[in-house]
N, C-alpha and C positions, 0 to 999 in steps of 0.2 A: 504494500500500500504506500501511497505517497506520504512522505513525512513532511508536513507543513511546519516548518520551524518558526521561531519568533520573527525572523526577518521577512516572512511571507506576508504579503498584503492581503486585505480582504478581496481585492480585485482578483489576485492570483487564485485564491481559494474558490471564488465564484467561477472564474474562467476555466480552471482545470477540474472543477468539481466532478464532472462525469467520469473522470479518470482516476478518482480517489480509491475506489474499491476494486481494483483490477485483480483478477485471478491470473495464475500462470498462463493459462491458455489465452487469456485476453492479451497479455503482454506479447506472447509469441505471434498472435494474429496481427497485432498492431505493427510489429516489426516486419512481418511478411507484406502487409499493406504498404508500409513505407518503402520496402524494397521494390515492390511492383509499381511504385509511383502511382497508385490508384487515386482517382479523384471522382468527382460526381459524374463525369462524362464517360465513365467506363462502361464497357459492354457486358452483357450477361456472360459472355464467353470468358472474359477476364476474371469475373467473380468466380465462375465455376473452376477456373484454373487454380486460383488461390485457395478456393474451398477444398479442392482435391488434395492439394499439397498439405494444407492444415489438417485435413482429416487423417492423413497418414502419420501425424505426430502423436507419439504416445502420451505426451503431456496434455493433449486436448481431450478432455473427458467427454465433451459433447461431440456428436457426430453430425453429419450432413445438415439437417435443418437448423440446428442450434448454431453451427459454425457459420452458415449462410447468414443467419440473423445478426450474429456478432460482426461479421464483415460489413454488412450494410450499415449497422449502427455506428461502427467506428469510422467508416468512410464518411458518413454524414457528419459526425461530431468533429472529425479532423479538419473539416473545411473552414472552421472558425478559429482554429488554434494553429500556431506555428508547428509544422511537422517535426522540426528538430526538438522542440520541447516535448512533444508527445513521445518521441523516441526515447528521450531521457527518462521520462516517467515510466515507460515500459521497462527500461533497463533496470530500474530500481527494484523491480519485482524478481528479477532473474538471478540465480546463482551463476557463477562462472561456467558450470557445466550446462546449465539451461541456456546460457547465452550461445554456447557452441551449437546446441540443438537449433535454436532460433536462427543462427547464422546459416546453418546448413539448409534450412527451409527457405530462408530469404535468398540464398544463392541459387537454390533450385528454381524459385520463381523468376529470378533475374535471368538465369541461363535459358529458361524455356520461353521467355518473353520475346516480344517483337522489337525490343530496343536495339539500336545499333551497337556494335562492339565497344565503341568509345563510351557510350552512355552506360553500358553494363559495367565497364571497368570503373567508371567514376562512382557509381552507386556502390559497388563492392568495396572499393577503397574507403569510401565514407563509412560504410558499416564496420569494416575491420577496425578503423580508428575509433569510432564512437562506441563500439561494443567491446573494445579492448580484446580483440581476438588475436591470437598468436598468428604471425604471418605464415609460418610453416603449416599450421592447421588449415588456414584459409586456402593456401596454395593447393593442398591435398584435396580439399573439398572441390575447389574449382576445377582441378585436373580431372577428378572423378566424374564431375557433371559435364565436362566438355567433351567427353568421349561419345 
């Protein structure tokens, strides 16, 4: 859960309120949405692709319908909040091991997406940095998915 400390303003509490009680699967889904660069103009095909990847995650206790609902909810809620901040909030929930799991899922959604290779590289680099993922681990994941 988000830890709103004394330096947090009431505006911050209100603005990020919908992200206060995240579960592990929520954090993972948010990271996958971030990786897929999903926004309100996404197609149903894109949502289904993200849904399929999230459904295969052992940390996601809900399946198909629940995951689909969560994806829609977070895509809609993220339109009014800076994506980088939402990523930070999601990261607070995850242990280093779960961050690796989230990175693997995010990399999968990136590698199977329609983005150009340069765009994919930029998103992956940003996730490695922001998620504190070991470069060797990231390289192995990317190499495995690139085959």
